[in-house]
C-alpha positions as CSV (number, residue, x, y, z in Angstrom):
1,M,-0.1,0.1,0.1
2,K,2.7,2.4,0.8
3,R,4.4,1.7,-2.6
4,I,1.5,2.6,-4.4
5,L,1.1,5.5,-2.4
6,I,4.7,6.8,-3.2
7,I,4.3,5.8,-6.9
8,C,1.2,8.0,-7.0
9,I,2.8,10.9,-5.6
10,F,5.9,10.9,-7.9
11,L,3.5,10.4,-10.8
12,L,1.7,13.6,-9.8
13,I,5.0,15.5,-9.2
14,A,6.8,14.3,-12.4
15,S,3.4,15.3,-14.5
16,G,3.0,18.4,-12.8
17,C,6.7,19.7,-13.5
18,G,6.5,19.1,-17.2
19,Q,6.2,22.0,-19.6
20,R,3.3,22.0,-22.2
21,A,3.9,23.0,-25.7
22,Q,1.3,25.2,-27.0
23,T,1.4,26.8,-30.4
24,I,-0.7,29.9,-30.5
25,N,-1.6,31.1,-33.8
26,P,-2.4,35.1,-34.2
27,L,-5.9,36.1,-35.7
28,Q,-4.9,36.1,-39.5
29,V,-7.2,38.9,-40.9
30,G,-5.4,39.0,-44.4
31,E,-7.9,40.4,-47.1
32,E,-11.2,40.0,-45.5
33,A,-10.7,43.3,-43.8
34,I,-11.5,46.7,-45.1
35,V,-7.8,47.6,-44.9
36,P,-5.4,44.4,-46.0
37,Q,-3.5,43.5,-43.2
38,H,-0.7,41.4,-45.1
39,E,1.9,43.2,-43.4
40,A,0.5,43.1,-39.8
41,D,-0.3,39.3,-40.1
42,E,3.6,38.7,-41.3
43,A,4.8,41.1,-38.4
44,K,2.8,39.1,-35.8
45,Q,4.7,35.7,-36.8
46,I,8.0,37.7,-36.4
47,L,7.0,38.6,-32.8
48,L,5.9,35.1,-32.1
49,S,9.2,33.8,-33.1
50,M,10.5,35.5,-30.2
51,E,10.6,32.9,-27.1
52,E,9.3,35.7,-24.4
53,I,6.1,36.2,-26.4
54,L,3.0,34.4,-26.0
55,E,0.3,36.0,-28.1
56,V,0.3,39.0,-30.6
57,V,-2.2,41.2,-31.7
58,G,-1.8,43.9,-34.4
59,V,-3.2,46.0,-37.3
60,S,-1.7,48.0,-40.0
61,N,-2.6,51.2,-41.9
62,E,-1.1,52.4,-44.9
63,K,2.8,53.1,-43.8
64,D,2.2,52.1,-40.1
65,I,2.0,48.8,-38.0
66,Y,0.9,48.5,-34.9
67,L,1.5,45.4,-32.4
68,A,0.9,44.4,-29.0
69,P,2.3,41.1,-27.7
70,R,1.5,39.5,-24.6
71,V,4.6,38.5,-22.8
72,K,5.0,35.4,-20.3
73,Q,5.1,36.4,-16.6
74,F,8.6,36.1,-15.7
75,D,9.9,38.2,-18.8
76,R,8.0,41.3,-17.7
77,F,10.7,42.5,-16.0
78,H,12.7,43.0,-19.2
79,L,9.7,44.6,-21.2
80,N,12.0,47.4,-22.5
81,D,14.5,44.9,-24.1
82,I,11.6,42.7,-25.6
83,R,10.2,45.8,-27.1
84,K,13.3,47.0,-28.6
85,R,14.0,43.7,-30.0
86,G,10.6,43.3,-31.6
87,H,10.6,46.7,-33.0
88,E,13.8,45.9,-34.7
89,N,12.9,42.5,-36.0
90,V,10.1,43.8,-37.4
91,K,11.7,47.1,-39.0
92,K,14.3,45.0,-40.7
93,R,11.3,43.1,-42.6
94,F,9.6,46.2,-43.0
95,P,12.1,49.0,-43.4
96,D,9.6,51.6,-45.3
97,Y,7.0,51.5,-42.3
98,T,6.8,53.2,-39.1
99,V,6.6,50.3,-36.6
100,H,4.6,50.8,-33.3
101,V,5.1,48.0,-30.6
102,S,3.8,48.2,-26.8
103,T,3.7,45.7,-24.4
104,D,0.9,47.6,-22.3
105,K,-2.1,45.2,-21.6
106,K,-4.6,47.8,-22.2
107,I,-3.2,48.4,-25.6
108,F,-3.3,44.8,-26.4
109,I,-6.8,44.6,-25.4
110,E,-7.8,47.7,-27.7
111,L,-5.8,46.3,-30.4
112,G,-7.4,43.0,-30.0
113,K,-11.1,44.3,-30.4
114,L,-10.0,46.5,-33.6
115,E,-8.5,43.4,-34.9
116,K,-11.6,41.7,-34.5
117,E,-13.8,44.5,-36.1
118,L,-11.8,44.4,-39.2
119,K,-11.8,40.9,-39.3
120,Q,-15.6,40.8,-39.1
121,R,-16.0,43.9,-41.2
122,T,-17.9,46.1,-38.3
123,I,-15.9,49.0,-38.7
124,S,-15.6,52.1,-41.2
125,K,-12.4,53.1,-42.6
126,K,-13.0,56.7,-40.8
127,R,-13.4,55.0,-37.6
128,Y,-10.7,52.5,-38.0
129,D,-8.3,55.6,-38.7
130,A,-9.6,57.6,-35.6
131,K,-9.1,54.4,-33.5
132,L,-5.5,54.1,-34.7
133,K,-4.8,57.7,-34.0
134,D,-6.1,57.3,-30.7
135,L,-4.3,54.1,-30.0
136,E,-0.9,56.1,-31.3
137,E,-1.1,58.7,-28.7
138,K,-1.7,56.1,-26.0
139,M,1.4,54.3,-27.3
140,K,3.3,57.3,-27.1
141,G,2.4,58.2,-23.5
């Protein structure tokens, strides 16, 4: 009886310590939106290739790309470095674009909502531009 209990405890501990490999695919907006989002979709993949990043939302407009990654809990101590490296990686791929990267959770939520509205085509071009202008101001300050 004692051996069975020890084996069960060992198995519980061993299974609890294993890391789960999870693949998160960002929302691919592409051609379905009022403004094509190929650049934003590709930039999201670039940021997801960084090991510190769990999830990314983002949109693009003319010559601007707006991105907000969700960072692993422990790596939140290095947000400035993660933001800088992410910006550099995307800028290498899109040198003609202005890249905006924010690790702020509020920006992450707002960009996620905007991304869904684009995908569902429930937002006008004028309102989309106004929201992006507002988000850009929040990212600066």
